[in-house]
MIFI-229436 format. One line per 4 residues: number of its first residue (from 1); their letters; for each residue x, y, z of C-alpha. Coordinates in steps of 0.25 Angstrom, whole numbers, plus 5000, padded with zeros to 4 digits. Example, Ala and Ser with C-alpha at 12.3 -4.5 7.8 and 13.67 -1.06 7.14 Angstrom:
<atoms>
1) as) 5049/4982/5031 | 5055/4996/5029
</atoms>
This chain:
<atoms>
1) mtsi) 4575/4534/5551 | 4573/4545/5562 | 4566/4539/5574 | 4559/4548/5584
5) llvk) 4552/4546/5597 | 4540/4555/5600 | 4535/4557/5615 | 4521/4563/5615
9) tssl) 4512/4556/5624 | 4499/4563/5626 | 4489/4569/5624 | 4481/4566/5611
13) gdvi) 4482/4580/5607 | 4497/4581/5610 | 4500/4568/5603 | 4493/4573/5590
17) hslp) 4500/4586/5591 | 4513/4579/5589 | 4509/4572/5576 | 4513/4584/5566
21) altd) 4527/4584/5572 | 4529/4570/5567 | 4524/4574/5553 | 4534/4585/5553
25) aaaa) 4545/4576/5557 | 4541/4565/5547 | 4542/4576/5536 | 4555/4581/5540
29) ipgi) 4562/4568/5543 | 4559/4557/5533 | 4558/4543/5540 | 4556/4549/5554
33) rfdw) 4548/4540/5563 | 4542/4542/5577 | 4539/4534/5589 | 4529/4540/5598
37) vvee) 4527/4539/5613 | 4513/4542/5617 | 4502/4540/5628 | 4495/4526/5626
41) sfve) 4482/4534/5624 | 4487/4540/5611 | 4495/4529/5604 | 4486/4529/5592
45) vpaw) 4490/4543/5588 | 4505/4543/5585 | 4503/4530/5576 | 4494/4539/5567
49) hpav) 4507/4547/5562 | 4515/4540/5551 | 4528/4544/5557 | 4526/4536/5570
53) drvi) 4532/4522/5571 | 4529/4518/5586 | 4520/4523/5596 | 4525/4521/5610
57) pval) 4513/4522/5621 | 4516/4527/5634 | 4506/4527/5646 | 4510/4539/5655
61) rrwr) 4496/4543/5658 | 4492/4529/5663 | 4505/4526/5670 | 4504/4539/5678
65) khpl) 4491/4534/5683 | 4496/4520/5687 | 4511/4522/5689 | 4512/4509/5697
69) qarr) 4505/4501/5686 | 4514/4507/5676 | 4527/4503/5683 | 4522/4489/5685
73) ssew) 4518/4487/5671 | 4528/4486/5659 | 4522/4497/5651 | 4532/4508/5656
77) aefk) 4544/4498/5653 | 4538/4495/5639 | 4537/4510/5636 | 4551/4513/5640
81) sria) 4556/4501/5631 | 4548/4505/5619 | 4552/4520/5620 | 4567/4515/5621
85) erpy) 4566/4504/5610 | 4573/4513/5599 | 4582/4525/5598 | 4576/4538/5593
89) davi) 4582/4549/5585 | 4574/4559/5594 | 4564/4557/5605 | 4554/4569/5605
93) daqg) 4545/4572/5617 | 4534/4581/5612 | 4526/4581/5625 | 4535/4590/5633
97) llks) 4531/4584/5646 | 4539/4577/5657 | 4532/4564/5655 | 4535/4564/5640
101) awlt) 4550/4568/5642 | 4552/4557/5652 | 4548/4547/5642 | 4558/4551/5632
105) ryak) 4569/4547/5642 | 4566/4532/5638 | 4568/4534/5623 | 4582/4534/5615
109) gprf) 4585/4546/5608 | 4587/4561/5609 | 4575/4567/5617 | 4568/4580/5612
113) gldr) 4557/4588/5618 | 4553/4602/5622 | 4562/4611/5630 | 4559/4617/5644
117) qsar) 4552/4629/5638 | 4544/4621/5628 | 4539/4608/5635 | 4526/4607/5643
121) esla) 4535/4602/5655 | 4548/4609/5655 | 4555/4598/5662 | 4553/4588/5651
125) alfy) 4564/4595/5643 | 4574/4589/5652 | 4572/4575/5646 | 4576/4580/5632
129) hqpi) 4589/4580/5625 | 4585/4591/5616 | 4574/4600/5622 | 4567/4609/5611
133) avpr) 4561/4623/5612 | 4547/4623/5606 | 4539/4636/5608 | 4526/4636/5616
137) gqha) 4514/4643/5612 | 4512/4635/5599 | 4503/4623/5595 | 4507/4610/5601
141) verv) 4509/4604/5587 | 4519/4614/5583 | 4527/4613/5595 | 4528/4598/5593
145) rqlf) 4532/4600/5578 | 4543/4610/5583 | 4548/4600/5593 | 4550/4589/5582
149) saal) 4556/4599/5572 | 4567/4603/5582 | 4569/4589/5588 | 4570/4583/5574
153) gyam) 4577/4594/5567 | 4568/4598/5556 | 4562/4611/5552 | 4548/4614/5558
157) ptnl) 4538/4613/5547 | 4530/4625/5545 | 4517/4618/5541 | 4505/4614/5549
161) gdyg) 4508/4601/5556 | 4503/4588/5550 | 4499/4577/5559 | 4502/4567/5549
165) ldrq) 4490/4558/5551 | 4482/4551/5540 | 4467/4555/5543 | 4462/4546/5532
169) alag) 4469/4534/5538 | 4463/4537/5552 | 4449/4540/5548 | 4438/4531/5550
173) pssv) 4425/4531/5541 | 4420/4545/5540 | 4406/4549/5540 | 4398/4554/5528
177) qpqv) 4392/4565/5537 | 4399/4576/5544 | 4405/4572/5558 | 4411/4580/5568
181) lffh) 4419/4575/5580 | 4417/4582/5594 | 4430/4581/5602 | 4423/4584/5615
185) gttw) 4433/4578/5625 | 4445/4584/5631 | 4453/4584/5644 | 4452/4597/5651
189) sskh) 4438/4601/5656 | 4441/4615/5651 | 4442/4610/5637 | 4428/4604/5636
193) wpel) 4419/4611/5626 | 4405/4611/5634 | 4397/4598/5631 | 4385/4607/5629
197) ywre) 4393/4613/5617 | 4396/4600/5611 | 4382/4596/5611 | 4377/4609/5604
201) laek) 4388/4607/5594 | 4383/4593/5591 | 4369/4598/5589 | 4373/4608/5579
205) lver) 4381/4598/5571 | 4370/4588/5571 | 4360/4598/5566 | 4369/4600/5554
209) eigv) 4370/4585/5552 | 4384/4584/5556 | 4388/4572/5565 | 4396/4573/5578
213) qlpw) 4405/4562/5584 | 4409/4562/5599 | 4421/4555/5603 | 4425/4552/5618
217) gnae) 4437/4547/5626 | 4431/4544/5640 | 4418/4542/5647 | 4416/4557/5650
221) ekar) 4418/4561/5635 | 4409/4550/5630 | 4397/4554/5640 | 4399/4569/5634
225) aeri) 4399/4564/5620 | 4386/4556/5623 | 4379/4569/5629 | 4384/4577/5617
229) aegl) 4378/4567/5607 | 4365/4563/5615 | 4353/4564/5605 | 4361/4570/5594
233) rrvq) 4360/4562/5580 | 4373/4562/5573 | 4381/4564/5586 | 4389/4551/5589
237) vlps) 4397/4547/5601 | 4409/4540/5596 | 4414/4526/5602 | 4427/4525/5610
241) lslt) 4438/4527/5600 | 4453/4525/5599 | 4461/4537/5595 | 4463/4531/5581
245) gmag) 4448/4529/5580 | 4446/4543/5585 | 4455/4548/5574 | 4447/4540/5564
249) mvag) 4434/4548/5569 | 4441/4561/5568 | 4447/4558/5554 | 4433/4556/5549
253) aqac) 4426/4568/5555 | 4423/4581/5548 | 4427/4589/5560 | 4429/4589/5575
257) vavd) 4426/4598/5586 | 4435/4597/5598 | 4439/4603/5611 | 4454/4604/5614
261) tglg) 4456/4589/5614 | 4465/4578/5607 | 4455/4574/5597 | 4455/4588/5592
265) hlaa) 4469/4586/5589 | 4466/4573/5582 | 4457/4580/5573 | 4468/4590/5569
269) alnv) 4478/4579/5567 | 4468/4572/5557 | 4465/4585/5550 | 4450/4585/5554
273) pcls) 4443/4598/5556 | 4442/4601/5571 | 4436/4613/5578 | 4443/4613/5592
277) lfgp) 4437/4621/5604 | 4446/4628/5613 | 4443/4635/5627 | 4454/4633/5637
281) tdag) 4465/4628/5628 | 4474/4635/5618 | 4471/4631/5603 | 4484/4637/5599
285) ltga) 4492/4628/5607 | 4484/4615/5607 | 4473/4616/5597 | 4470/4606/5586
289) ygps) 4481/4608/5575 | 4478/4607/5561 | 4472/4613/5548 | 4458/4609/5551
293) qvhl) 4457/4614/5566 | 4449/4625/5571 | 4449/4630/5585 | 4438/4637/5592
297) vsdf) 4444/4644/5604 | 4437/4651/5616 | 4440/4666/5618 | 4435/4665/5632
301) pcap) 4443/4674/5641 | 4451/4663/5648 | 4453/4654/5636 | 4462/4647/5634
305) clqk) 4465/4645/5649 | 4472/4631/5647 | 4465/4626/5660 | 4460/4612/5661
309) tcqy) 4448/4616/5669 | 4440/4629/5667 | 4443/4640/5678 | 4434/4651/5672
313) lptd) 4423/4657/5681 | 4411/4661/5673 | 4405/4674/5675 | 4391/4677/5679
317) eear) 4388/4681/5664 | 4394/4668/5659 | 4386/4660/5669 | 4373/4666/5663
321) qfdl) 4377/4664/5649 | 4383/4650/5649 | 4379/4636/5655 | 4391/4635/5665
325) qreq) 4387/4620/5667 | 4388/4617/5652 | 4397/4628/5646 | 4410/4626/5652
329) plcf) 4421/4630/5651 | 4416/4644/5647 | 4427/4646/5637 | 4420/4637/5627
333) trva) 4408/4646/5627 | 4416/4654/5617 | 4417/4641/5609 | 4402/4638/5608
337) pdnv) 4394/4628/5600 | 4389/4638/5590 | 4403/4643/5587 | 4409/4629/5586
341) ferl) 4398/4624/5577 | 4400/4636/5567 | 4415/4634/5567 | 4413/4619/5565
345) qkll) 4403/4621/5553 | 4414/4629/5546 | 4425/4619/5549 | 4416/4608/5543
349) adhg) 4413/4616/5531 | 4427/4620/5529 | 4431/4605/5528 | 4419/4601/5519
353) ai) 4412/4593/5530 | 4399/4600/5529
</atoms>
């Protein structure tokens, strides 16, 4: 049996992007099995894939915040012991960062990763026995698939990547009425579709007897969800959910609307139709990947800027035309609620949801 250790620690979207590579490898190498090193927040995700045996949690984010506590506790020693428990036929770092490359040092087996020109942090390549060139400028899913095929010695498949997840096994009870999930939370301030627009879209869906469900991951997101839902029938703020619980909600939905966020990639992994809204980021590199995914991309002059905070200075005409307090960043004015609703209706109709 071929045994592989994968290091891909975060974020949620990056972790999900690695799943199709495991499916490729399992098809090419019968009996291959994976252990996976992942941040403690995302330990549920690797276990969903049938080729994964062990999930080894790591807490780099937490340990960096409290380094002295991390040193005094036994967590770091326990992690090093677990990662070194068994020899591997290959250790693959699919993250391409110094932090992930450093972790591979504690594993037993030949180490593979992206070379200096391919990795996000070029010095990471110094830690690998075999650095591999994978061209930039293509979707993250395809880059991981190419890394795996080169490291494990099989031909790169030409088909669209398959996440390998069982949607029915993860799905909770589905509603008899159409339900759309709004993934309104994201990390960068520049990636937020205006709250005003979410509210307008919710109103349009309710008018047509389509329900809306609003997940949240922190207090700020919960407060926004409550404002979007206030006074609207058929609009539900969901309770706090684990990732597996969230996967169940996604698997049972008719469609999702998402900003550039990890939950949008979860919808893609479960083959749930999703309309993703892009302003400052590049859908071609990190957009939701799958056959039922639609991207609405802003054609604003400075998009995609790839900036975490908007640097654009509105013109006098834009100040008269838009509410600069509530319609920011302005690149999303090119992805307005009317356009989103029209495209969402088509997506639902195409998949027989309405």
